[in-house]
C-alpha positions as CSV (number, residue, x, y, z in Angstrom):
1,X,-93.9,107.3,-15.1
2,X,-97.7,107.3,-14.6
3,X,-99.1,110.3,-12.5
4,X,-100.1,109.1,-8.9
5,X,-104.1,108.9,-8.9
6,X,-104.9,112.4,-7.1
7,X,-102.7,114.0,-9.8
8,X,-104.0,112.8,-12.9
9,X,-106.5,115.1,-13.6
10,X,-104.6,118.2,-12.9
11,X,-104.2,119.2,-16.6
12,X,-107.5,118.1,-17.9
13,X,-110.0,120.2,-15.7
14,X,-111.4,122.3,-18.4
15,X,-112.1,119.5,-20.8
16,X,-113.4,117.2,-17.5
17,X,-115.8,120.1,-16.9
18,X,-117.3,120.6,-20.4
19,X,-117.3,117.1,-21.8
20,X,-117.7,114.5,-19.1
21,X,-120.9,112.9,-18.6
22,X,-122.9,113.6,-15.5
23,X,-124.9,111.1,-13.9
24,X,-128.7,110.2,-14.4
25,X,-131.2,112.1,-11.9
26,X,-132.6,108.5,-11.4
27,X,-129.7,107.4,-9.3
28,X,-130.8,109.8,-6.6
29,X,-134.6,108.3,-7.1
30,X,-132.9,105.3,-6.5
31,X,-131.4,106.2,-3.2
32,X,-134.4,107.7,-1.8
33,X,-136.6,104.5,-2.6
34,X,-133.8,101.8,-2.0
35,X,-131.6,103.3,1.0
36,X,-134.1,106.0,2.4
37,X,-132.0,109.0,1.5
38,X,-133.8,112.1,2.7
39,X,-132.5,115.7,2.5
40,X,-131.7,115.6,6.1
41,X,-129.2,113.1,5.8
42,X,-125.2,114.2,5.4
43,X,-123.3,112.7,2.8
44,X,-119.6,112.5,2.0
45,X,-119.0,112.5,-1.5
46,X,-115.5,111.1,-1.9
47,X,-113.1,112.1,-4.9
48,X,-115.8,114.7,-5.5
49,X,-113.7,116.0,-8.5
50,X,-115.7,118.9,-10.3
51,X,-118.9,118.5,-8.5
52,X,-121.1,116.5,-10.7
53,X,-122.5,114.0,-8.1
54,X,-122.3,116.6,-5.7
55,X,-124.4,118.7,-7.3
56,X,-127.3,116.4,-7.6
57,X,-127.0,115.8,-3.9
58,X,-127.2,119.5,-2.9
59,X,-130.2,119.8,-5.3
60,X,-131.8,116.7,-3.3
61,X,-131.4,119.0,0.0
62,X,-128.5,117.3,1.5
63,X,-125.4,118.6,3.4
64,X,-122.4,117.2,1.6
65,X,-118.7,117.0,2.6
66,X,-117.0,117.1,-1.0
67,X,-113.9,115.2,-0.1
68,X,-111.0,115.9,-3.2
69,X,-107.3,115.8,-3.0
70,X,-106.7,117.2,-6.5
71,X,-106.3,120.9,-5.8
72,X,-107.2,122.1,-9.6
73,X,-110.3,119.7,-9.5
74,X,-111.3,120.9,-5.8
75,X,-111.4,124.6,-6.4
76,X,-113.1,123.8,-10.3
77,X,-115.8,121.8,-8.2
78,X,-116.1,125.2,-5.8
79,X,-116.7,127.3,-8.6
80,X,-118.9,125.2,-10.6
81,X,-121.3,125.0,-7.3
82,X,-121.2,128.4,-5.8
83,X,-123.9,129.7,-7.6
84,X,-126.5,126.8,-6.4
85,X,-128.9,128.2,-4.1
86,X,-128.0,125.2,-1.9
87,X,-124.2,125.8,-1.9
88,X,-124.4,127.1,1.7
89,X,-124.8,123.3,2.6
90,X,-121.3,122.3,0.6
91,X,-118.1,122.0,2.8
92,X,-115.3,121.6,0.5
93,X,-112.5,119.3,2.1
94,X,-109.0,118.6,0.9
95,X,-108.8,114.9,1.9
96,X,-108.3,111.4,0.2
97,X,-110.9,108.4,0.3
98,X,-108.2,107.0,2.6
99,X,-107.8,110.0,5.0
100,X,-111.0,112.0,4.5
101,X,-110.4,114.3,7.8
102,X,-113.9,114.0,8.7
103,X,-115.1,112.8,12.1
104,X,-116.2,109.2,13.1
105,X,-119.5,108.4,12.8
106,X,-120.3,111.9,11.3
107,X,-122.1,111.2,7.8
108,X,-125.2,108.9,6.8
109,X,-123.9,108.4,3.3
110,X,-120.8,108.2,1.6
111,X,-121.1,108.2,-2.2
112,X,-117.9,107.8,-4.8
113,X,-118.8,108.6,-8.5
114,X,-116.4,107.5,-11.0
115,X,-113.5,107.2,-8.5
116,X,-113.3,104.3,-6.4
117,X,-111.1,102.4,-8.9
118,X,-108.4,104.8,-7.6
119,X,-108.3,104.2,-4.2
120,X,-106.3,102.1,-1.9
121,X,-109.6,99.7,-1.2
122,X,-108.9,98.1,2.0
123,X,-107.7,101.6,3.6
124,X,-110.6,103.3,1.7
125,X,-113.2,100.7,2.9
126,X,-112.0,101.2,6.8
127,X,-112.2,105.0,6.6
128,X,-115.6,104.8,5.0
129,X,-117.0,102.3,8.0
130,X,-115.2,104.8,10.4
131,X,-116.9,108.1,9.2
132,X,-120.2,106.3,8.4
133,X,-123.2,106.5,11.2
134,X,-124.3,103.0,12.1
135,X,-126.6,101.5,9.2
136,X,-125.0,104.1,6.9
137,X,-125.0,103.5,3.4
138,X,-121.9,103.1,0.9
139,X,-122.5,104.1,-2.8
140,X,-120.3,103.6,-5.5
141,X,-121.4,104.8,-9.0
142,X,-119.3,104.4,-12.6
143,X,-120.2,105.7,-16.3
144,X,-119.2,102.6,-18.1
145,X,-118.9,103.2,-21.8
146,X,-120.6,100.8,-23.6
147,X,-117.6,99.9,-26.0
148,X,-118.8,97.5,-28.6
149,X,-122.4,98.6,-29.2
150,X,-122.2,100.7,-32.4
151,X,-119.4,100.9,-34.7
152,X,-118.2,104.3,-33.8
153,X,-118.0,102.9,-30.3
154,X,-115.9,99.9,-31.3
155,X,-113.6,102.3,-33.3
156,X,-113.1,104.6,-30.2
157,X,-112.3,101.6,-28.1
158,X,-109.7,100.5,-30.5
159,X,-108.1,104.0,-30.4
160,X,-107.9,104.1,-26.8
161,X,-106.1,100.6,-27.0
162,X,-103.7,101.8,-29.4
163,X,-103.1,105.2,-28.1
164,X,-103.9,105.4,-24.5
165,X,-101.0,105.4,-22.1
166,X,-102.3,102.9,-19.6
167,X,-106.0,102.5,-20.9
168,X,-105.6,98.8,-20.5
169,X,-104.4,99.0,-16.8
170,X,-107.6,101.4,-15.7
171,X,-110.3,100.7,-18.1
172,X,-113.7,99.9,-16.1
173,X,-113.7,95.6,-16.5
174,X,-111.3,95.9,-13.5
175,X,-113.9,97.8,-11.3
176,X,-116.8,95.3,-11.4
177,X,-114.3,92.4,-10.3
178,X,-113.5,94.0,-6.9
179,X,-116.9,95.4,-6.0
180,X,-118.0,92.3,-3.6
181,X,-114.6,92.0,-2.4
182,X,-115.1,95.8,-1.3
183,X,-118.2,95.2,0.4
184,X,-117.6,91.8,2.0
185,X,-119.0,90.3,4.2
186,X,-121.9,92.6,3.7
187,X,-123.7,92.3,0.5
188,X,-124.5,94.9,-2.1
189,X,-127.2,95.8,-4.6
190,X,-126.8,96.7,-8.0
191,X,-128.9,99.1,-10.5
192,X,-127.9,100.1,-14.0
193,X,-129.2,103.3,-15.9
194,X,-128.9,104.2,-19.3
195,X,-126.9,107.7,-20.2
196,X,-125.9,109.3,-23.4
197,X,-124.1,112.2,-24.9
198,X,-124.1,113.4,-28.6
199,X,-120.8,115.4,-29.6
200,X,-119.6,117.3,-32.9
201,X,-116.0,117.0,-33.8
202,X,-114.8,119.5,-31.1
203,X,-117.0,117.8,-28.5
204,X,-115.5,114.5,-29.4
205,X,-111.9,115.8,-29.2
206,X,-112.6,117.1,-25.8
207,X,-114.4,114.1,-24.4
208,X,-111.0,112.0,-25.5
209,X,-108.9,114.3,-23.7
210,X,-110.7,114.7,-20.6
211,X,-109.5,110.9,-19.7
212,X,-106.3,110.6,-18.1
213,X,-104.8,107.8,-20.5
214,X,-105.2,110.0,-23.5
215,X,-101.9,111.5,-24.3
216,X,-102.1,115.4,-24.5
217,X,-100.1,117.9,-27.0
218,X,-96.5,117.1,-26.7
219,X,-96.7,113.4,-26.2
220,X,-95.2,111.6,-29.5
221,X,-98.8,109.7,-29.5
222,X,-100.9,112.8,-29.4
223,X,-100.9,113.8,-33.1
224,X,-101.4,110.4,-34.5
225,X,-104.1,109.9,-32.0
226,X,-106.0,112.9,-33.2
227,X,-105.7,112.0,-37.0
228,X,-107.3,108.5,-36.3
229,X,-110.1,110.2,-34.3
230,X,-110.7,112.6,-37.4
231,X,-110.9,109.5,-39.4
232,X,-113.6,107.6,-37.1
233,X,-115.4,110.9,-36.8
234,X,-115.7,111.1,-40.7
235,X,-116.7,107.4,-41.0
236,X,-119.5,107.5,-38.2
237,X,-120.9,110.9,-37.7
238,X,-124.4,111.3,-38.7
239,X,-125.2,115.1,-39.2
240,X,-121.9,116.1,-37.6
241,X,-122.3,114.3,-34.5
242,X,-121.5,110.8,-33.0
243,X,-123.1,109.2,-29.9
244,X,-121.7,108.2,-26.6
245,X,-123.7,105.6,-24.9
246,X,-123.1,104.3,-21.2
247,X,-124.3,102.0,-18.7
248,X,-124.4,104.0,-15.2
249,X,-123.6,101.4,-12.7
250,X,-124.6,102.0,-9.1
251,X,-123.6,99.4,-6.1
252,X,-124.9,100.4,-2.9
253,X,-124.8,98.6,0.7
254,X,-123.6,98.8,4.1
255,X,-120.3,97.9,5.4
């Protein structure tokens, strides 16, 4: 049986921190230009995980409620961010998208990076509308791997389709279908940014195993999946490295 969304990454935290992509700083530039984001604004970063997007908000000068239900991810997020000079503006919250525990009309922005596809969307939308101040902004962000732009990425996609435990059910084409329904009857805007990672063999394995649908050691599909990954790397690596390419999609609007 698949783990609940709030528990899926408990056994992948180290790989998640080391190998997952962050987010382009242009996302914050966009929010400044299009949504009037200022350092004085209070942000609820929902399903904040290990704090990858939270970091950009803190560095922008914002006070942030980092709301994360998974204990291992939340504790790692605290450790990742506590060394920042801006960490005094961080409040770590054990909450969910559907029950943040935050006060009504208490935040100027709600953000969710690489997370909203796990939410109970009608309940999350109602909760976001509750905690947002009037005319507050909701921002949903995904790093979407370009699955067919290079021979390596095409083979990597096929590896996930073959060995991923529930990859077909959770891959991100299902996210774009629900965005406009989530914001309705209001409208949202979309912007896309380029993001890339380069990895050697160890890094590529870590990137794979950071995904919740990649079977871990002990699962019958783990060993053949890792064998296939090595074949793909031998076929496509240049100077020992391969490149992951992403579209960082940002959806923003009022609720």
